[in-house]
N, C-alpha and C positions, 0 to 999 in steps of 0.2 A: 504493500500500500504506500510505502514511502520511497519506492524506487523512482529515480528521475525518469522523465519521459522526454524524448527528443522530438522536437517539431521543427519544420523548415523555418528559416529566418523570415521569409516573406509572410508566413502565417502569423509569426510573432508580431510583425509590423502591423498587420491587419487587426489583430486582437488588441494591440496597444492603441491603435487609432480609434477603434470602436469604444474602448474603455474611456479614452479621453473625451470623445464626443458625448458619451452617456453622462460623464461627470459634468461636462459643460452644460448639457441640456437639462439634466435632472437635478443637479445640485447647485452649480455656480449661478446660472441664470435665474432660477427661482429665488435663490438667496439675494441676488442683486436686485431683483424686482421688489422683493419684500423690503429690503433696506431703503431703496429709493422711494417706494410708496410711503413708508413710514416717515421719512424725512419730508416728503411732499405734503403729507397731511399736517404735520406739525407746522410747516411754513404757512399753509393755508389758514390754520387757526390763528397764526400770528398776524398775517397781513390783512385778514378780513376786518380787523379793528381799525385799520388806518386807510384802506383803499376807499377812494370816492365812489368807485364802481366795483362792486364785489366780483369775484370769480364766479361765473355762471355754471350751473350744473352741466350744461352742454360741454364746457371746457374740461370738466372732470370726467366725462364719460369715456370709457375705453375706446380706443381708436377702432378696434375691430367691430364694435357695436355701431359706431357711426358709419363705417363702411357698409355694413349690412343694411342699415337704415337707408342709406343712399341707393343701394342696389334695389331695394324694395319700393322706392318712391314711384308713385303711379306715372308721373311724367317721364321719369327715366325709363320705366318699363315700356311706355308708349314709344319713346325714341329708339329703344332697342328693337322693337318690332318693325318700326319703319326702316331702320338701318339694315336689318336682316332681309327685308323685302327688296330694298333698293340694290343691295350688293349680292343678293342671292346666296346668303350664307345661313346656316342653322342658327336659331335663336341662342343656344348655349355658347356658340362661338362669339356672337355679339356680346353676350353677357360677360365672357372672359375679357373682352376688350374694355367694357365698362368697369369691371373690377380693377383692371390695370390702371385705368384713369383715376378711379377712386383712391387707390393706394398711393398714387402720385400726388393727389391733391390734399387728402385729409391729413391734418396735423396730428401730433401726439403730445399735447400740452403736458408739461411737467412743471409744477409750481416751484419745486426745489431748484431745478435748472434755470427757470426764468428769474426768480427773485433772489437767488443766492449766486449762482455762477454767472448767469447772463448779465444780471445787473452789475455785479462786481467787474466783469470784463468790460461792459459798456462804460462804466464810470471811469475805470483806469485808462481805457483807450481815449475816450473823449477828453478827459482832463489832462492826459499826457500829451495830446496833440494840440489842443486849443485852450484858450482861456474861455471856458464855457460860461455863458451868462443867460439867465432867464430874464427877459426884458419885460414887455407889457403883458399883463394877464387881466382879462376882464372878469375879475373874481365874482362880482355881483351877478353877472349874467350866467356864469357857470354854476353858481349855487342854485339857480332856478331850474336846472335840468332835472327831471324826475329820476329817482333812483332806479326805476325799472326800465328806463328808456334804453334803446339800442343806440349807443354813442359811436360815431364814426369820425375819427380825426382826418381832416382833409388838408393836405399840405403841398407846398411847392417842392420840386425835386431838383436839387442842385448837385448832390453828391451821394455816393453810396454810404457816406457817413451819416446821411439823414436817418437811416434805420436805427443806428446806434444812438445818435443824439436824441431823437424824438422818444425812443423807448426808454432811455435813461431819465430824461426830464419828465416823462409822463408816468414814471413808475409809481408815484404816490397817488395817481388817479385811477389807473386800470392796467390790467395785463393785456396789452394790445396784440391783435392778430393781424399780421401783414399779408398782403399779396406779394410774393417774391417771384422774380423772373427766373428763367431757365439757367441763368449764369450760376446759380447757387445749387444746382442739382448734381453735385459731385460729392461722393463719400469721402470723409465723414462729415463734411460741412452740412450736407443735406439733412443728416440725422439730427445734428445740433439745432439747425434752424427749425425743423419740424417740431422738435421738443419744446421750442420757444413759442409754439402756437401759430407759426406762420404756415401758409398754404401756398403751393407752387402754381404758377399761372404760365401757360404758353401764350405769350403776348399776341402773336399774330396768327394763331391757329385758325384755319378755315374748316376744321373738322366739326361738323354739326353735332355729332354724338359727344365729342369731348366738351364742347361748349355747353351742351345741355347738362352734363354731369357737373361741370363747374358752376353753372347757374344754380342748380338745385342745392349744391353744398352751401353756396353763399346765402341762398334763401333760408335754408335751415339755420345757419349761424345767425342771420339777422333776426329771424323769428324768436330765437333763443336768447337774444339780448347780448350776444358776444361783442365786446368792444373791439372795434377794428380800426385800421389806419390805411388810407389809400392815397395814392398820388394821381390826381385827375389828369395830369399831363401825360401819364402813361410811360414816361421814361425821362432820363436826365436831359436837362436843357443843354443844347450844344453850343449856343452862342451867348448864353447868359440871360437872354430874354425869357419871359414866361411863355410856355407853349400853349397851343390850342388844346382844350381838354379832350380826352378820349375816355368815354364814359361807360364802357361796357360793364365794369364792376359795379359802378353806381346804379346802372340800370337793373342789374341783378338784385342789388339790395332793395330797390324799390318794389321788386316783385314779391318781396317778403314783408311789405308794409301795407297795412290796412288803416284807413282813417279811423274806423271804429274798433280797431284791434286793441289788444292788451297793452302794447308798447308803442310809444312815439319813436320815430327815427330822427335822431338829432345829429347834425353835422357840425363839428367843432373845427373852425379854421385854425390852422397852425402855420406860421410863417418862419422860415429859416434863412439865415444868411451867414456867410463866412468871409473872413479876411483872406483866406486862401482855400481854394478847392483843390484837393490833391490831384484830381483828374483833369484839370483845366486845359493843359496842352493837348492831351489825348482827345478830349471832346472837340476842341477847335480843329485838330487835324482831321477828324472824321467828316467835317463839312467843307474842307478845302479841296475843291476838285482837282487842283494842280499838285497837291501834296502826295508824296509817295507813302502809301500806308504800310506800316511795319507788319510783318507776319507775327504769328503767335510766339515764335522763338525770340524775335527781337523785342516784342512787347514785354515778354518775361524778363529778358536780359536788362531792358531799361528799368523795369520795376526793381529788380535786384540791385542795379546800380544806384538807384535812388535810395534804397534802404541802406546800402553800404556807405554811401556818402553821408547820410544822416547819422549812422553809427560812428563814423569817423569824427564828425563834429561833436558828438556826445563824449567820445573818449578824450577829445581835446578841450572839453568844457567850452565849446563854441556854439553848441546847438541852442536854438531858441524855438519855442512853440510857434505854431503857424498863425499867430494872431488870435482874434476873437471869433467865437462862434456863438450866435445869439438866436434865441427862439422866443416868439411871441404867441400868445393864445388869445384869439378873438372871441367875439360874441357868437354863441351857438345859433344855428339855423334849424328851427323846429319844422319838420315836414308837415305836421298838423297845421301849424300857423301859416306856413308857406302855401300849402294847398288851399286852406280856407280863404286866404287873401286873394287867390287867383281863381277860385272856383274849380280846382282840379281834383281829380281822383285818378291816380295812375293805374289803379286796378281796372278802370273802365276804358283806358286809352289803348290804342293799338295802331300799327302802321305809321303813316306819316305824322298823324297827330301826336302819337307818343314820342316819335323821334324829335319833333319840334319842342315838345315840353321838356324832354330830357336835355336837349341842347340849351334851352333857356336856363334850366336849373344849373347846368354845367358852367355857363357863362357867369351866373350869379355866384356860384361857389368860388370860381377862380377870381372874381372881382373882390370878394370878401377876404380871400387868402392874400391876394395881391396887396390889399390895403394894409395888412399887418406884417409884411415882409420887413425885417429889421434893417435899418441903415447903420452899417458898421464902418469903421474908419477907412479901410482900403477902397471900397466902392465909392465912398464920399470923395476921397482925394483923387481917385481915378477920374471921376466926373469933372473935377476942376482942371486936371491936366489935359483932358481931351478938349476942353473949352479953349485952352491956350495953345494947344499944339498947332504948328511946330515951334512956337516961340518959347523962350526961356522965361522962368518966373522965379522971383525971390521967395524965401520962406515967409516974409512978412506979407507979400501979396497973396500967397497961397492961403495963409490963415484968414485974411480978410475975405477972400472968395469963399472959403469953406464956411465961414460964419454966415455969409449971405445965403449960401445954398441951404444951410441948416434952417434958416428962417423961412425960406421958400418951402422947404419940405414940411416943416411943422405947420405952416399955414395951410398946406394941402391935407393935413391930418396924418402925416407919416409919423412913425415911431423911430426916432433917432437915438441910437445908443452911443453916448459919449462916455468913454471909460473915466472913472473917478469924477465924473461931472466936471472935467477939466479940458477945455478945448485945446489948449496948448499941448497937453499930454496926448490927446487923441490925434492931433496932427503929427506929433513926433513919432508915435508908434506906427501910424499909417505910412509915413515917409520911410521909416526904417525898414518896414516890410518890402516896400517897393524898391528901395535901393539895394537891399540885400539880395533880392531876386533879379537885380539888374534890369528892371522894367523902366526905371528912371535913372538918369545919370546926373551928377552934380559937378559943375565946373565953375570955379571962381565964385562960389557961393550962390550960383543960380542953378535951378533944376529944369530939366527938359526930358521929354519922352524919348526913349530909344525907339527909333522908327521900326526896327525889326520886331519889337515887342508890342507894337500898337494893337494888334488883335487881342492880345492877352489883357491889356489895359481896358480895352473896350468891353471885353467879356465881363469884367467886374463892374464897370459903370452900367452895363445893361441890367444888372440885377436890381437896380433902383430906378431905371429909366421910366418905368410905368408910373412911378409915383410923381414924376415931374410933368406928366401930360395933363 
């Protein structure tokens, strides 16, 4: 009974692999899920006392349950039957496609990852790169939002940092669910983003079946009161100007809103601006028809070079943060009040009438977001330099023109962020950023725009151009 038994080496490898897989599947993963679930529940108990909008039961529902609910949705089932008939495939095959779409879209929210790890990373990254400031907040109007309302933050889109900055500064309000583009669908980033409550969107998909699955998920989340964040522009601004709204996601949200329903749908405008957008040159390059576009290799190489250069500056104690990043929160737009004032009911609209109503709403939302975009030092000073280009200007003239521009902006209702409430300091830090980046050069005490960098300077001035119209 105790005699050794000889087995082939390959069989030993197979047995070892099966044992390792069994330990992983039956011991390690259940223990890890139990540990994370316990931590998540304790975090939920803690944050529920301070959040303005509590974590909804929908967000705590297991992902597999949400996927099954989506698969069983009557409108999804109707779309499956239509797809199967059009493409002459069996219904089970079409259902497999829908399940694949559902698994791609549906998030797996984890409170511990969101409020502990995600918030910590967001705070460290945002404060490490920028002097982060919360500017204007319409506190009284925000207090009037009903606790059971479905709140959607609508914001301008200047940088991929927007996700981090808005999530970090809104962490005491709600656990936001973002619509994230396909750029983030790479492992392990996709798993982390999904656990933060975000859902993936194929921006330009023409697949009607996919769009119906996405629509029904957003309708479910909206009806359940899940706080969301959306960029009506649909993508990053390329030239610094605010883009025309693309309102597919907003349209889907309105399909889950009834005037006499349990919840109001409230859009909260949020404006962001930066002294430096990390992607500025890449974005400008993408719209230059004469520029040679770098391939993926060179884009990665340039990114690594940028990181290496900043690490070198840090090691030499020469690194500075990238100026100010500011966020403003405006007055909410209640869809019950909006529809009542215009005699609208989106549930009764279809075709061209619905498209016109959605377009009008989109223009209204972009207008209220545009009005609260913060004016920070670099865009302010860039606007003055463009006014004088190609002439030189002294620092004294610059300060005088900045003061006049601020008065004009404030008269138009803009929110100007002046660091330390000191105009001289604001001009100094803005000039320092422009000269360090060699967008502006100084000679004999006079400043002038470097003509080769004129597009970059215009990019920053464009971020507040709509406030001067």
